[in-house]
C-alpha positions as a printed NumPy array, in Angstrom:
array([[ 61.835, 119.39 , -64.468],
       [ 62.376, 117.11 , -67.133],
       [ 60.29 , 114.221, -68.514],
       [ 60.629, 110.46 , -66.602],
       [ 59.933, 108.382, -64.168],
       [ 61.05 , 110.08 , -60.92 ],
       [ 61.341, 107.982, -58.306],
       [ 59.388, 110.017, -54.675],
       [ 60.207, 108.484, -50.97 ],
       [ 57.068, 109.855, -48.895],
       [ 56.705, 109.65 , -45.865],
       [ 56.297, 107.126, -42.567],
       [ 54.884, 108.564, -40.808],
       [ 55.212, 112.521, -40.597],
       [ 54.275, 114.386, -43.206],
       [ 56.475, 116.459, -42.234],
       [ 58.981, 114.51 , -43.153],
       [ 58.796, 114.625, -46.826],
       [ 61.172, 117.041, -49.046],
       [ 60.403, 120.049, -50.843],
       [ 61.848, 118.713, -54.29 ],
       [ 59.194, 115.939, -53.271],
       [ 56.413, 118.425, -53.641],
       [ 57.399, 119.523, -56.253],
       [ 57.47 , 116.563, -58.298],
       [ 54.479, 116.138, -57.166],
       [ 52.901, 118.986, -58.325],
       [ 54.931, 118.706, -61.478],
       [ 54.298, 115.269, -62.181],
       [ 51.63 , 114.514, -64.938],
       [ 50.428, 110.902, -62.883],
       [ 51.407, 109.394, -59.206],
       [ 51.243, 106.011, -59.588],
       [ 51.805, 104.672, -56.087],
       [ 50.442, 101.457, -53.669],
       [ 46.968, 102.678, -52.664],
       [ 45.236, 105.505, -53.272],
       [ 43.843, 106.106, -50.473],
       [ 46.888, 107.133, -48.541],
       [ 48.489, 109.125, -51.271],
       [ 45.353, 111.112, -51.735],
       [ 45.48 , 112.289, -47.951],
       [ 49.649, 113.482, -48.624],
       [ 48.121, 115.218, -52.131],
       [ 45.425, 116.944, -49.693],
       [ 47.662, 117.789, -47.133],
       [ 49.819, 119.372, -49.489],
       [ 46.754, 120.855, -52.111],
       [ 48.455, 119.204, -55.124],
       [ 45.498, 118.591, -57.233],
       [ 47.56 , 115.49 , -59.944],
       [ 46.303, 112.79 , -60.711],
       [ 46.63 , 108.74 , -59.273],
       [ 46.614, 105.212, -60.664],
       [ 47.139, 102.702, -58.194],
       [ 49.996, 100.398, -59.12 ],
       [ 50.662,  97.873, -57.212],
       [ 51.912,  93.487, -56.668],
       [ 47.653,  92.495, -57.849],
       [ 47.638,  95.39 , -60.636],
       [ 51.185,  96.082, -61.387],
       [ 51.384,  93.295, -65.451],
       [ 47.971,  95.303, -66.916],
       [ 48.99 ,  99.252, -65.673],
       [ 52.697,  99.025, -65.868],
       [ 52.278,  99.369, -69.999],
       [ 49.512, 102.117, -69.801],
       [ 52.714, 103.525, -67.747],
       [ 55.041, 102.789, -70.086],
       [ 52.839, 104.552, -72.817],
       [ 52.821, 108.094, -71.185],
       [ 56.558, 107.899, -70.374],
       [ 57.735, 107.061, -74.372],
       [ 54.85 , 110.028, -74.998],
       [ 57.487, 112.331, -73.488],
       [ 54.838, 112.49 , -69.259],
       [ 56.233, 113.158, -66.07 ],
       [ 55.479, 109.762, -63.614],
       [ 55.751, 109.539, -60.022],
       [ 56.508, 106.213, -58.599],
       [ 55.935, 106.793, -54.316],
       [ 54.759, 104.013, -52.165],
       [ 52.451, 104.119, -49.312],
       [ 55.997, 105.116, -47.11 ],
       [ 58.683, 105.886, -47.61 ],
       [ 61.305, 104.61 , -50.535],
       [ 59.106, 102.62 , -53.272],
       [ 61.381,  99.84 , -54.808],
       [ 61.682,  98.453, -51.139],
       [ 59.49 ,  95.161, -50.457],
       [ 57.305,  96.711, -53.802],
       [ 56.406,  95.714, -57.752],
       [ 58.019,  99.431, -58.338],
       [ 61.489,  97.146, -59.843],
       [ 58.95 ,  95.8  , -62.679],
       [ 58.7  ,  99.663, -64.004],
       [ 62.304, 100.771, -63.232],
       [ 63.75 ,  98.348, -65.278],
       [ 61.513,  98.443, -68.159],
       [ 61.807, 102.572, -68.216],
       [ 65.6  , 101.42 , -68.988],
       [ 65.161,  99.292, -71.91 ],
       [ 63.115, 102.023, -73.216],
       [ 65.596, 104.495, -72.628],
       [ 63.69 , 106.465, -70.25 ],
       [ 65.278, 108.578, -67.97 ],
       [ 64.826, 106.944, -63.883],
       [ 65.622, 109.739, -61.28 ],
       [ 65.358, 108.899, -57.255],
       [ 64.237, 112.02 , -54.786],
       [ 65.792, 110.485, -51.71 ],
       [ 64.184, 110.294, -48.396],
       [ 62.457, 108.275, -45.726],
       [ 63.898, 104.49 , -45.457],
       [ 62.397, 102.04 , -42.524],
       [ 65.073, 100.922, -43.382],
       [ 68.135, 102.445, -43.034],
       [ 66.391, 104.393, -39.823],
       [ 65.561, 101.341, -37.909],
       [ 69.103, 100.539, -38.349],
       [ 71.268, 103.406, -38.025],
       [ 68.984, 103.504, -34.404],
       [ 69.836,  99.692, -33.355],
       [ 73.475, 100.434, -32.428],
       [ 74.147,  97.709, -34.137],
       [ 77.337,  98.225, -37.123],
       [ 76.032, 100.051, -39.892],
       [ 79.09 ,  99.729, -41.967],
       [ 77.945,  96.03 , -43.822],
       [ 73.976,  95.209, -43.729],
       [ 72.223,  92.995, -45.698],
       [ 68.403,  93.909, -46.382],
       [ 66.041,  90.172, -46.233],
       [ 63.009,  91.987, -46.619],
       [ 60.201,  89.891, -45.349],
       [ 61.498,  85.75 , -44.13 ],
       [ 59.036,  82.892, -45.628],
       [ 55.666,  83.188, -42.545],
       [ 56.098,  79.29 , -42.364],
       [ 57.959,  77.931, -40.051],
       [ 59.747,  75.555, -41.993],
       [ 60.403,  77.626, -44.457],
       [ 61.793,  80.845, -42.616],
       [ 64.872,  78.629, -41.012],
       [ 65.824,  77.484, -43.749],
       [ 65.634,  81.521, -45.051],
       [ 67.218,  81.918, -41.806],
       [ 69.647,  79.24 , -41.953],
       [ 71.124,  80.845, -45.637],
       [ 71.826,  84.731, -43.737],
       [ 73.481,  83.029, -40.268],
       [ 76.992,  83.248, -42.227],
       [ 76.727,  86.32 , -43.481],
       [ 78.981,  88.922, -41.691],
       [ 77.338,  91.769, -41.978],
       [ 74.572,  93.642, -40.128],
       [ 70.842,  91.965, -40.515],
       [ 68.197,  93.83 , -41.869],
       [ 63.906,  92.244, -42.302],
       [ 60.756,  93.381, -42.224],
       [ 58.094,  91.195, -40.376],
       [ 53.967,  91.514, -39.766],
       [ 53.271,  92.041, -36.617],
       [ 51.546,  89.002, -36.259],
       [ 53.864,  86.969, -37.059],
       [ 55.704,  88.594, -34.054],
       [ 57.315,  86.997, -32.116],
       [ 57.227,  83.466, -33.824],
       [ 60.13 ,  85.115, -36.432],
       [ 61.826,  86.459, -32.976],
       [ 61.935,  82.926, -31.672],
       [ 63.399,  81.312, -34.621],
       [ 65.928,  83.948, -36.016],
       [ 67.059,  82.555, -31.893],
       [ 67.322,  78.504, -33.09 ],
       [ 68.638,  79.722, -36.338],
       [ 70.829,  82.537, -35.836],
       [ 72.237,  82.323, -32.357],
       [ 72.757,  84.52 , -29.1  ],
       [ 73.329,  88.649, -31.019],
       [ 72.631,  91.351, -29.656],
       [ 69.562,  93.029, -32.382],
       [ 67.168,  96.032, -31.964],
       [ 63.358,  95.892, -32.98 ],
       [ 62.513,  99.349, -34.601],
       [ 58.112, 100.177, -34.789],
       [ 56.429, 102.814, -36.319],
       [ 58.985, 104.575, -37.112],
       [ 58.504, 108.396, -36.646],
       [ 55.385, 107.669, -35.646],
       [ 53.524, 109.65 , -32.823],
       [ 54.199, 106.22 , -30.268],
       [ 57.593, 105.244, -32.167],
       [ 59.571, 102.331, -30.705],
       [ 63.037, 100.884, -30.629],
       [ 63.168,  98.111, -28.083],
       [ 66.715,  96.876, -27.49 ],
       [ 68.167,  93.623, -26.303],
       [ 69.57 ,  89.97 , -27.321],
       [ 67.927,  87.567, -29.904],
       [ 66.575,  85.288, -27.234],
       [ 65.565,  89.34 , -24.983],
       [ 63.562,  90.285, -27.097],
       [ 62.13 ,  86.926, -28.449],
       [ 60.445,  86.122, -24.796],
       [ 58.99 ,  90.021, -24.77 ],
       [ 57.097,  89.638, -27.523],
       [ 55.802,  85.935, -26.673],
       [ 54.613,  87.354, -24.027],
       [ 52.937,  90.461, -25.031],
       [ 50.4  ,  90.992, -27.1  ],
       [ 50.96 ,  91.666, -30.959],
       [ 51.919,  95.155, -31.252],
       [ 50.784,  97.627, -33.875],
       [ 52.275,  99.043, -36.84 ],
       [ 54.687,  96.737, -38.692],
       [ 58.152,  96.036, -37.39 ],
       [ 61.536,  96.484, -38.824],
       [ 63.839,  93.476, -37.022],
       [ 67.558,  94.045, -36.731],
       [ 70.077,  91.464, -35.796],
       [ 74.293,  92.559, -34.828],
       [ 76.904,  90.322, -37.441],
       [ 77.8  ,  86.977, -36.103],
       [ 80.845,  86.726, -33.24 ],
       [ 84.429,  86.798, -35.132],
       [ 84.571,  82.586, -34.093],
       [ 86.677,  81.301, -31.213],
       [ 87.691,  78.177, -30.529],
       [ 85.629,  75.729, -30.338],
       [ 86.993,  72.219, -29.625],
       [ 85.344,  68.891, -29.97 ],
       [ 83.508,  68.725, -26.684],
       [ 82.233,  71.828, -27.209],
       [ 80.779,  72.281, -31.048],
       [ 78.612,  68.944, -30.385],
       [ 76.476,  70.571, -27.232],
       [ 76.379,  72.96 , -30.165],
       [ 75.048,  71.249, -32.411],
       [ 73.226,  68.595, -30.062],
       [ 71.15 ,  71.601, -29.212],
       [ 70.617,  72.407, -32.663],
       [ 69.471,  69.605, -33.599],
       [ 66.231,  69.582, -30.604],
       [ 64.76 ,  72.18 , -32.353],
       [ 65.29 ,  72.419, -35.675],
       [ 66.311,  69.575, -38.818],
       [ 70.31 ,  68.55 , -39.767],
       [ 71.229,  70.915, -42.5  ],
       [ 69.43 ,  74.126, -40.705],
       [ 71.359,  73.184, -37.277],
       [ 74.634,  72.855, -40.092],
       [ 74.123,  75.909, -41.214],
       [ 73.641,  78.15 , -37.965],
       [ 76.405,  75.628, -35.981],
       [ 78.646,  76.991, -38.924],
       [ 77.915,  80.918, -38.262],
       [ 78.252,  80.485, -35.673],
       [ 81.565,  79.166, -34.977],
       [ 82.81 ,  80.179, -37.998],
       [ 83.786,  75.417, -38.445],
       [ 83.828,  74.086, -42.187],
       [ 80.271,  73.183, -42.785],
       [ 81.741,  69.715, -44.227],
       [ 83.493,  69.002, -40.973],
       [ 79.875,  70.687, -39.12 ],
       [ 77.644,  67.621, -41.391],
       [ 79.828,  64.788, -40.451],
       [ 79.231,  65.551, -37.098],
       [ 76.041,  66.312, -37.084],
       [ 75.487,  63.54 , -39.232],
       [ 77.307,  61.223, -36.436],
       [ 74.663,  63.004, -33.652],
       [ 71.056,  62.571, -35.761],
       [ 72.847,  59.196, -36.037],
       [ 72.833,  57.714, -32.344],
       [ 69.582,  59.767, -31.948],
       [ 67.802,  57.016, -33.929],
       [ 69.817,  54.619, -32.832],
       [ 68.667,  55.112, -29.472]])
């Protein structure tokens, strides 16, 4: 195995999901850089791997990255893993990859578990074009603004979300993205794996009534429907419904994305409706 930085995908749930190539790399590496040494220790101990570990995460990346680069430039093998799944998806690993590339160090990916792709392929939604958007902002105003920007994207959307915010996020997705097919996948590849499919509204209703689920969730949302002819009366009704829940900017983005009508046209009508409400 050549020296360099090796990005090793680790199991999301079942240890059986790890590949033989990943195990060989972890055994031969000089050091394993991981998000949480307690989590990775369980993996290494399960396969009798004695490679030393070093924690590398958002809070210590600036301090640990130079030490890892010295090892890489010295010809060592560094295995980078995440707590679960493929490294660099919503973790600070990309900074190390960029530094390694700039230093001329070889970078190799060892594919394996990915919550993003696992949720996408079991959702039953289109897979030919998708956008992974990570976590949406935790505060409602910023969350709705971010979702409004994504509303017109002609692709399946994939998000991560924490269990305590799942119900609120789904409600904002209904308000911002409109009527779409969706799926919520959680505890993927684990004992209590669950995939719930339906409309965004139905899913929002279920998680509003249920207790916050265990484990981080992956939300998969189908692309916007192809634009159908929308007359002035229908456009006004859509805008009034949207404006009752969100700002003019967000309402314009949502309605434009849902109908395919140019934003400038939707904006002019939204401003007129908002003005009528203010005058009334």
